[in-house]
N, C-alpha and C positions, 0 to 999 in steps of 0.2 A: 395415618392417624384415625382413631376411632371417633367418628363424628356423632354417634348417638348420644353421647354425653352432653352434647350442645343442642339436641333436638328440641327439647321443651323451650330452651331460650329462643331458638330460632321461630318457633311457633307463636310464642308470646310476642316478639318483636315484629314479626310479620303481620299479625293481627293488628298491632298498633299503627304500623305503616300503612296498612290497607284502610284503617279508619281515617287516619289523616288524609290519605289521598282522596277518600270519598267526600270528606267534610270540605276539603280545599277545591275539589272539582266543583262542588255545588256552589261554593263562594265565587269561583271563577265564572260559573255560568251566569251569575248575577252581574259580574263586572268582567267581561271578556277582554277588556283592554288593559287590565292590571297585570303587568308583567311580573311584579312582585310575587303575586300568587303563583304564577307559572314556575318561577324559580324554586319556590317551596315544594311544588308538586314534583318538579324535575329532581330535587335533592332526595325526596322520599323514594321515588321510583329508582334512582340510581343506588341508594342504599340497599333497597330491597333485592335489586338485581345482584349486587355483590354478594349479599348473605345467601341468596339461592345458588349462586355459582359455586361458593365456598362449600356449601353443604352437598353438592352434586345434583340438585334439582334443575336439570337443563331446560326443560320445557317452560318452567316458571321464569328462569333467567332470560331465556330467549324472547318470550313474550314481553317481559319488562323492558328489554332492550329495544324492542320495536316501538313501544310507547315512548320511550327516551328519545327516539330518533324524531318523532312527531313534535314531542314537547320542545326539543332542541330547536326545531324550525320556528316555533312560536316564540320562544324566548328571545331568539335573535331577529325577531321581527320579519322573518321570511315567510311566514304563514299566519293568516288570521283565523282565530277560533270561530267555527260555525257549528250549526246544530248536528250536522252529519259527524263532524270530528267528535263534538261531545258525547254523542250517542255511542260511537265506536269505542272511545276511551272508557265509557262507563260498562260497556260490554267486556272490555278487557279487564276491568277491575272485578266484575262478576266471575270471570274465568279464573282470575287469580285467587279469589276467595274460595272457589270451588277446589282448587289445587291444594290450597293450604289446609282446607278441611279434610281432603283425601290424606295428606301427610299426617294430620292429627289423628286420623282413624288407622294409621299404620300403612297406608299406601305409599306410593313412589311419586305422587304429585303429577302424574301424567294425564293429558287431556288433548283432544282433538280440537285445536284452535286455529285450524288453517283458514277458516273463513274470516275470522277476526284479524290474522296476520295479514290476509290478502287486502283487507279494508285498510289496515295501517300502512301497508306498502303503497297502495294507490294514493293515499293522502300524502305520503312522503314524496311520491314522484310526481304529484300534481295531476294524476289521472283517476281521481275519485268520482263516485256516482253522482255527487252534487255538482258537478262541473269542474272546470280547471281551478285547481287551488291557487288562490292569489299569493304569488311569490314575490317578495320585495327584491330589489336590486342588491347584488352581493357587492360589498365595499371591500375590495382588496386593497391592501396597503402596498405601496410600491416597494417598500422595504421588507425583505424577508429574512427570517432568522438563520443566520450562517451557523450550522451546528458545529461548533468547536468540540473538542473532547469534553465528555461529561464528567464533572467532578465526582469522585467516589470518596465515601468515607472509609475509615480504617477497616471496618468489618467487611464492606463490599469488596474492597481491593484484596483482602485476604481470601475471599470466597474465589474470586476470579484467578488468583494466583495460584491457589491449590488446585482448581480445576484444571489449569494448564499442566501442573505438575503431574496430575493423575491421568493425563492422556486426553482430556476432553477438549473440544475446540471452543475457544473463547473468541467471539466475533464482535466487531464494532460495525454497526449498521446505520447508515443515513438514508432516510427516505424522503422524497419530494413529492407532494401531492400535485396534480394538475391544477393549473391556474383556473380552468374552467369548471372545476368541482365545486358544486354547491353543498355538498355533504362530506366535507373534508374529515370530521369527526368519525363519520361511519366508515370511511376508507381507512382511517388509521386504525379503528377497532378491528376491521377485517385482517390488517397486517398483524396486529397483536394476536388475533385469534389463530391465524396461520402458524405464527412462531410459537404459541404456547402449546401446540400440539406435539411439538418435537423437541422442546428445550425450555429453558427458564430465562426470563428477562430479569436481569439484576438491577438495573437502573435505566431510566429514560430521561430525556430532556426534550421538552418540558416533562412534568410529571404526568403520570397515567390519567390522573383526575383532571388536569388541565387539558390534556389531549382530547379526553371524552367530552369535555364541555366546550371543545373548540377554542380554547384559549391559546391558540398558536397560529402562526400565519400559514405557511405551506409545508415546512419541513420539520421533522423530528429525528432524533438519534437515540441509540440505546446500546447498552452491552448486553451480550447474549451468550448463554452457554448451551451447547448442543453437541451431537454426535455426527450431524449431517454436514456435508460439504458446503462451502461458502457459495459455489456457483449454483448448486441445487436450490439453495435458499433464495438466492437473488433472482433466479428464474421464477420461483414460486411467487414471490412478492410482486414481480413485474406483471404476472398473469392477472393481478387484481385490477379491475378497471379504474381509470382515473388516477393511476400511479404513474408520474412522469419519469421518475428514476429512482434506483435503488443501489447504494453502493455498500457492498459487504466486504469487510477487511478482517483477516484472520490475524490474531494477535499472539506474539510470544511473550515471554516474561519481560524481555528488555523493552519491547515496544509498549507494552501495558504500562510499565513504569514511566516511560518518557511521556506518554499521553496523560497520565495521572499527575505528573509534575507540571506539565502545561496547563492543565485544567485548573490546578490549585493556584498557580501563579496568575492566571487570568482572573479568577475569583478574588484573589487578593487585591488585584489593582481596581476591581470593580467596587470592592467594599472599602477601600481607602477613603478616608474622611477628607472633605474639602476644607482647607484651612480658612480660619476667619481672616478678614482683611485686617492687616497689621496697622496700628496707629503709629504715626511718625513720631509721636512725643515720647521722651525718654521714660516717663512714668508708666507707659503702657508696655514697655519691652518685655518685662517679666511675665506679665498676664497673656500676652499674645504668643509667647513661647509655649505656654501651658495649654493654650486653647485646643489645638489639635488632639491632645491626650484625652481632654474632656470629651470631645466629640466622638473619638474612637470608643471611650469607655461607654458613652451612650449608645453607640452603635451596637456593641456586642453584649449590652447588658441583658440577662435572661428575662423573658416575660414572667409577670407575676403569675404565680400558679392559680388556676381557676378554683373556686370554692368547691370543696368535695361534695358529692351528692348526699342528700339527707334521706334518701329513700332507699329501700331494698325490696326485691321481690321474695316472697315467702309463699312456698308451696301451700296450697289450701288444706291439704291433708294434715299439715303440722298444725294449722290453726285449729282443725277439728280434734286433733289430739289433745292440744292445750285446753280446748273447751271441755272435753270429756274429763280430763284431769281436774280441772277447776270445779266441774259439777261434783265429783266425788269430795272434794275438799269443803264444798258448800254442804253436803250431806253431813259430813263429820262435824262441821261447825254447828249445825242444828243440834247434833247429838251432844256436843260438849256444853252448849247453851242449856239444854235440858238437864245434864247431870249437875252442872254448877247450880242451878236453881234447887235441884233436890238436896244436894249435900250442905248448902248454906255456908260453905267456905268462902270467906271474903276474898282471900288472895286469889282463889282459883276463879271466882266471879270477875275480879278486876282483870286477870289474865285473858279470860275468855272475851270479856268486853272489848279489850284491846285487839285481840284476834279478830273479832267481828268487825271492827273498824277498818282494819287492815284488808281483810278479805273483801269488804265492800268496795274499797278503792281498787283492789285488784280485779274485782268482777266488772267495775266500770271500764277498766282498761281492756280487759279480755273482750267485752262486748264491743268496745270501740274499734278493736282490731278486726273484728268480723263485719264492721259496718262498711258498706261500699256505696258511693254515690249512684243514683239511679241514672246518672249520665252514661253509665256503662251500658244500660239498656237503650235509653233515649237517642244515643248518637247514631244508631242505625236507621231511625225513622225518617230523617229528612231525605235520605236517598230513596227509600221505599215510596214516600209520598210524591217525590218527583216523578218516578217511574209510573205510578198509578195515575197521576194527573195527565201525563202525556198519553197513556193508554186510553183513558176515558175522555180525552179531549176537554179537560177542565183546567181551569187556573186555580190552584190551591196555595195558600200561604200557611205553612205550619209554623206556629208560634209556640216555642218551648220555654217555660219558666219554672224555676226551682229545680234545675237539674242537679243541683249540688246536694239536694236532700238525700240523707243516707238511709239504707235499709241493710238489714241482716243478709249476709250473702246467700243464705239458704233460700231467702224469699226472692232476692234478685234472680237467682237461677231459674225460678219457676214462673216468674210474672211475665217474662218477654212474650211468650206466645199468645197469652190473653190480651195483652195490650196491642199486639200486631193485629188481632182479629178485630178489636174495637176500632182501631184506627181505619182499617180497610173498610168496615162498615160505614164510618163517618164520611169517608171520601166517595165510596160508590153510591150509597143510598141517602147520606145525610145532605151533603152538598149538591145543589141542583146543577144541571148543565148550564152553560154560559147563556143560552137563549131563554131558559127558564127564569134564570137570575135577572136578566135584563127586563123580561116581561113583568116580573115581581117588583121591580124598581130597585133591585139590589146591584151592587158593583159586580163586574165580571169576575173579580178576584174573590173566591170563597176563602174563608178562614177556619182553620182547625186549630184550636188550643189545646196544648198538652201541658197540664200543670201538676206539680208535686209539692206537697207542703206537710209539715208535722202539725199533729193536733193530739195533745196528750201522749198516750202510749201508742199512737197509731200514725201511720203515714197515708195520706190521701192523694191518689192520682185521678185527676180528671181529664176526660177527653170531651171536648165541647166543640160543636160545629155551629155555623150560622146558617144552616140549611133550611129545609122545609119543615123540619120537625116531625112529630108523630101525631096522626089525627086519630082520636079515640074511636070514631065510628068506622074507620077503615080497619083499624087493629081488631075491634070487636067482630066485625064482619068476618074477617079472616079466621079469627079464633073459633067462631061458631062453625064455619065451614070445615075447619081442620078437626072439629070435635073436641077442642080443648076445653071450652066451656058452653053452657047452654045460653040461650038468649035471656032466660030469667036470671041466671047467675050473673051475666054480664051487666045487666040493667042495675043490679045492686052493687057493683064494684065501684070503687073510687077511681080516679085518674091514675094514681099511682099504682093501684093494683092491676089496672088494665096495662100499663106500661110493663109491668113484671111479666106479663104474658109472653113477652118477647123471649124470655128464658126458657119457655116450655120446649121440650125435645121435639125437633123437626119443624118447629113454627117458622113461618116466613111470610112477610108482607110483600115479597117481591113477585111481580107478575112473571118476570122471567129471570131466573137465578143464573148469575154470571159465575165464571171461574174466579172471579175477584172476591165477592162475598154475596150473601144474600141476607138481608137483616133478619136475624133470628136463627139462620142456619149455622149451627155450631155455637151459638150464644149460650145453650144449655151447658156445653162443655166449658166455655169460658167461666160461667158461674160456678160449676162444679170445681174447677182448678182454683178459684179464688176462695171458695168456701173451705177447701182442703188445707189451705194455708191459714185458716183462721181469720179470713177477711170477709168482706160483703161488698155487693155491688148494687147500686140504686141507679134509677134513671129518672131524670127530670126533663121535661120537654114542653116547649111552647109552639104550638102549630103555626107555621110560617116563618118563625124566627130562629128554631134550632133546637139541638138536643145536647143534654149533658149526661154522660156516663160517669159516675163517682165511685171509684174502687177504694175500699178502706182496707188496710193491711196492718197487721201488728209489726212492731219494730223489730222483734226478734222472736224466734221460735224455740230457743234453747232454754232460757230461764225466764219464768213469768211469775207475776205476783198473783196470789190466788187466795181465796177464802176457803179455809178448811171447815168441813162440817162432819158431823157424826150421824150415822144411821145404824142403830143397833150396835154391833161390835165392829162395824166397819167405818172407815173414814174416807171421805171423798174431797176432791179439791175442785172449786169452781173458779175459772179465770176471773180476775177482778174486771178486766176489759169488757166482760159481758154482763156484769151485774149492774142494775139500775140502783137497787137499795135492798136492805133486808128489813123484815118486819115481823110482827106476831099477828095472827088472825084468830078469831074466835071461830068455834065450830059452825055456829049459826050464820056466819058471813059466807060460808060456802054454799052456792046455789047450784041446783041442777036445772040446766036449760037445754032442752032437746036431747037430753041423755049425756050432756057434757057438763062437767064441773067448772063453775066459773066464779070469780070473786070480783068485787068492785075494787078498782085501783085508780085513784085520782080521777073520780067521776067517769070512769069507762070500765067496761067489763073485759076481763082478761082470762085466758084459760088457767085452770088449776091442775097441777100435776102432783101426784104423790110418788116420790122417789122409791119408796118401799114396794109400791105396786108395780112400778116400771121394772125394777131390778129384782123383785120377788124376794125381798130380804125377809127371812122367816122370824127373826126375833124382835121385829118391831112392827106395830101397825097403828098409824096415825089416826085411824078411824076411832080408836079408843080414847084419843086425847081431846080435851076440851078446848085447848088452844094449841096452835101449831106454829112453829118458826116457818118462815118462808124466805126464799131468794127470789127477787124479781129479776128475770134474765131478759136480754134484749137480743133480737136478730134483725138488723135493720130497723125498720119502724115498728115491727111487731114485738109484743111483750108477752111473758108467761110467768106464772108463779109456781115455783118448785117447793114442795113441802119436805123439810128435814127434821131430824129430831133435836139436834143442838148445834149452835155455832161454836167452833173451837177458836178461831182467830185468823188473822191475815198472816201470810208467810211467803217468802220467795221460794219457789220450788224449781227443781230441775226436771224438764220434760224428758221422760224416757219412753222409747218405743216399746210396744207390747211384744215385739219380736214376731218371727214367722210361725212359731209353733201354735199360737192361739189364732183362731179366726177372728175376723173384724167384728167388733162388738158395737152395735148401734148405741149412740149415746156416750161412748167412751173414746177419748182422743189419745190416751196414754196413761202413764203411771209415774209415780215418784216415790222416792224413799224418804220417810220422815226421819226427824231426829232420834226417835226411839227404835228405829230399824224397821218400823211397820211400812208396808207398801199401801200407798193411798191411790185409788184410781182418779184420773182427771176427767171431769165430765165435759163433753162437747155440747155447749148450749144450743148450737145450731140444729142438732138433731131432735131437740125437744120441741122446736117450733116449726110447723110444717106449713 
C-alpha cells in the first residue's frame, strides 16, 4: 500500500498528539499524583506509536514505546513521577518533535536517541541515575485467565480457512508470562513483535490493546498465520525472558472448525441473560415468561451511534485559492457598482446592490475561514517557559489569557518567532533571580502574563512580566556607549522614546549576553517582522515593578478598508487603520522649523510631508495650492500629515503583491485594482514616519 497519501494526515495528527503530550506533561508536573492525567498521556503516546508503526517510522515508534513502558508503570502505581523522570520524558518529546519535523521536511524520521532510550530503560528497570526507582508491590491475582479457544467472526474464520487451503500454517498459540514478571505488557509486546516479523496475527484474546495496557493476568492466546514451523516459533517465544511457557498448535480445517464452534458456544453461555425471579402469583406468570426475552434484547441492542464530527481538515492552499478567487469577485463587484451608477438603470442598480450584500456576507465567511485562534501559537510557550526556568534556576508562572482570540492565518504563521524572542527576554532579563526577588520583597515565583485581545480592526498581544523593569539611566548609558544616541539627544528624549532604543540594531543592556537572550539583541529583528505585518510594538515599563511589550497586529492582511486619494492622474490607497483623521490646511499654516516642514495638530507640532515630492509626481505640485487636503497618519505614538490633492472616498480593497519583477519601493506596501480597472498603489504609513 502506498502510504504517501496518508503522510500529511500523519504529520497533522502527530503534531496534535505531541502538543497534547506536552500540555498534559506540564499539567502532570503540577499534579504528579493525578493518575487520570497519566492515562491521557499514555493514550496519546499509544496512538502516536501505532500511527508511526503503520507509516513505517520505526525509530519514532520505538522511542514512543519506551515512553509507554515508563508511563505504564506510573499508571499502575508501580512507579512515582520524579524530576528525573519528567526531564527524561520531556527530552523524549523533544526528540519526537524533531523526528516529525524531519518527516515534514521529506526525511525518514531517523535520529540517534540512544541516550534517551538508555535513560528510559534505566527508569523502567529501577536503575536510574536519581537512585532506585520506587516500585510498588505487584498484586497478582490468584486466578489466571485460562485461554480457551478464541472466538472468531465470520471474516476472521474465512481468512484462516483459506490460508490453510493455500498451504500456509495456521497456528493457535498460548503464552504464559512468569509470575515474577513486573512488566508483563512488555513481555507480551516482545512476543507480538517476534511473531509479526514472520507472519500475521489474526485475532488475540484479550485484545492487543488490553494486552499492551496490561489488562490481563498472566496468559494470552492468539490465532497466527505463518510459513514457519511450530517448533521453531515455540523455541523463539521461549527465548524471551520471563516467559514461563508457550504452547503452539498447528491447526487443520477440521480442528479449526471444532475450536471455533467451542468458542462460540462458550461465548453464548457467557452472554446468556440471568432470568428475573418468578413471582408465585398467577397474575405474574405471563410477565415473568417474557422477562428473559426483554433482558436478552437489552443485552444485544446496538449502541447508539456517536454524533458525527462537525469539523473537517482543509488544506491551507485551498483556502488561499478561495481567497484569491473572492478577491477577483470583489474587484468585479466594484466595477459593476461603478457601471450601475454611470448608466442610471434602476434594475441594474438593484441587482448590483443585492450582489453587494451577498458578496459582503460571503466575504465575512471567507475571512472567518482563514481566522485561526492564537492558541495555535500560544500552546507551545508553557513548555518553553518551563525549560527556561529550569535552565536559569528561576520560578516562573506563565499566565495565558485570550488564547481563543482569532487572527488571519498569514499573520499567525509569522508572529510565532517574534513572540518567542519577547518571552525569552522576559524570562531571562525581566524576571529577577530568586535571591533578587526575595531581597526586593517579592515572592519567589515570578509571573509572565501573555494576553491577546481584540480592539477595533486590530489584535493586541501583550507580554508583561513582574520583574525589575527598565531603568532609564542604565538604558541611556548603554545607548551612548554603543553610539546609538548622544548624551544631548538622550537628555531630550521622553521615557517612551528611551524605551524604544531597545529596538536599535545590536543594542543590548546585558552585561553578559547569554545563549537564551540578551535584552535588545534581536529585538530590531522582532520589530522589523511585526512592522512588515502592518503591526507595531510599544514598551511600557515601571522600574522595579515590571515591563510590558504590546504588539499591535491587523486582523487580516488580504482585504483591508482604505481611504482612496488622488494625486495628479494617480490614485493611492491609505489603510484606514493608520489614519487618525483627514483635514484641510491653509498654506500659511505650514511652518519651516530647522529645515523641516511642520504643522500644528491638536496643540502639538507634527511633520508635514508632500506626497507629490516623495514620489515625484510631475503633473501636480501642492506648493501652488492655497489650501491642501491632508491625511494624518499614525505609527505607534508618532503622527505625521501627508498632503494629497483630493479625497475620493473609503473602499474595501484587495491587497495584491507587487511581484518579484519590481524592486521594493519605500512607502509602497502593495497595489490594488479599482472598479474602473485602474491600479492604485497602497501606501505604507510606517515608511513615512522615521
